[in-house]
C-alpha positions, 0 to 999 in steps of 0.5 A, a space after each residue: 469471464 466477467 462477473 454478474 455485476 460487470 456483465 450487467 454494467 456492460 449490458 447498460 453501457 451497450 444501450 445508451 439511456 437505459 439501465 436494467 432494473 437489477 442495475 438500479 437495485 444494485 445502485 440503490 443497495 449501496 448506503 450513502 456512506 458506501 457511496 461516499 467512500 466510492 467517491 474517494 476511492 481510487 484516489 491517493 490521498 495524503 494523511 491530511 486529505 484522509 482526515 477530511 475524507 473521514 470527517 465527511 464520511 463520519 459526519 455526512 448529514 452535517 458536513 455536506 452543508 458546511 462552508 469551506 471555513 467551517 469544514 476546515 475548522 471542524 477538521 483542523 486543517 487549512 482552507 487551501 487543504 480543503 481546496 486541494 482535497 476537492 481538486 484531487 478528487 477531480 472537482 473544480 473546487 470545494 463548492 462542487 464537492 459539496 454539491 455532489 455530497 448533499 444528495 447523499 446527505 439527504 438520502 442518509 437523513 431519509 433512510 438511516 438516521 443513526 447510520 453515522 454512529 454505526 459507521 464510526 463504530 466500525 471504522 477500524 473493522 472497515 480498514 481490516 476488511 480492506 486489508 483482507 481484500 488486499 491479502 486475497 488479491 495477493 493470494 491470487 497473484 501467488 497461486 503461481 509462485 514461480 516468480 517468487 521462487 526465482 527472485 528468492 534464488 537470485 537474492 540468495 545468490 547476491 553477496 552482499 544483498 542490498 535492501 533499500 527503504 526510504 521514508 515510510 518504507 524504512 520499516 519494511 526494509 528493516 524487517 526484511 533485513 533483520 530476517 534475511 540476516 539469519 539466513 544470508 551471510 551479508 545483508 546491507 540496508 540503505 535507509 537514507 538517500 542522496 550520496 550516502 545511498 550511492 556510497 552504500 550501492 557502490 561499495 556493495 557492487 565492488 564487493 560482489 553484490 548483484 541485486 538490490 531489493 527496494 521497498 516503495 510504499 506511498 507516498 512514493 519518494 523521489 529519493 527512492 527513484 533516484 536510489 533505484 536509478 543509482 543502483 542500475 547505474 553501478 550495474 546492479 539489478 533491482 527487485 521492487 516491492 510496491 503498490 503500483 504495477 505502473 509508473 516510473 519506479 516500476 519502469 526502472 526496476 528489473 522485477 516488480 512485485 505488487 501488494 495493496 496497502 491499506 488506505 482506510 485510516 489516516 496512515 497506510 497499513 502494510 499487511 499484504 506487503 508484509 506477507 509478500 516480504 515473508 514469502 520472498 524470505 521463504 524463497 531465499 531460505 529454500 534456495 540454499 537449504 544447507 546454508 539456511 540450516 547451518 546459519 539458523 542453527 548457529 544463531 539459535 546456539 548463540 541466542 541460547 548461550 547469550 540468553 537473548 530471549 525470555 523463556 516461558 
């Protein structure tokens, strides 16, 4: 069932040239900063492009009237970077983007003279709000945990289990592997592409491994696609944790689990992928409870014997 906002948008679309008073009120309720963010939303921006977007959002009333040279100098990027940024948003160039921003800047001047200060003060809070939305979306997906339980069972059975994460995805892969080693007898991590990755996959397959768990966070590396294809080529199945349900990486994987990444800051944050990873680890632990308990007890005994951790 469509939400009230969706229903109103559909009604406006049915009757060309007309918009309901409610739709007008909703459009007017959005602040200039929110309308600028909506302009940038839905586009995968590089870290340099995010700096430009953040500057335009934080300094809208000034930035919307800067030349390309002035904007590049203020942000600390090159003029071609500004041009590419405008093109990535679907504009013919920076002048067209500036033309779209200027009415928003004028409305900001008329309606909220100190809004920029408030926005800057809440930048990190806005990023956290976006991550809360990602977690809420993941919660809805996991309302039916059958797929997570199923993949946990398959990964637990794969001995060895190979975990892949290249470039920015290395940290997620290493977190997963570190925890998985507590409950799984043989976990191998691939964090480099090329022939090194192929060697690792081939050795894991010859040792009896049947599954690879791959992490692919934006920006999605071509090397990751090559490793996924190599895994399939040696006869292994691939479970993929990523932010996109569609695309070449998803097409190559046997199982795809999606979790949104936080993209409000210069670099992405990974609250939802981290929770999804922990959920799969839980499913692996539950798939073989006796092995899990035995391994955890052995580890705790070793930790106590060798004094691994600080005690309160």
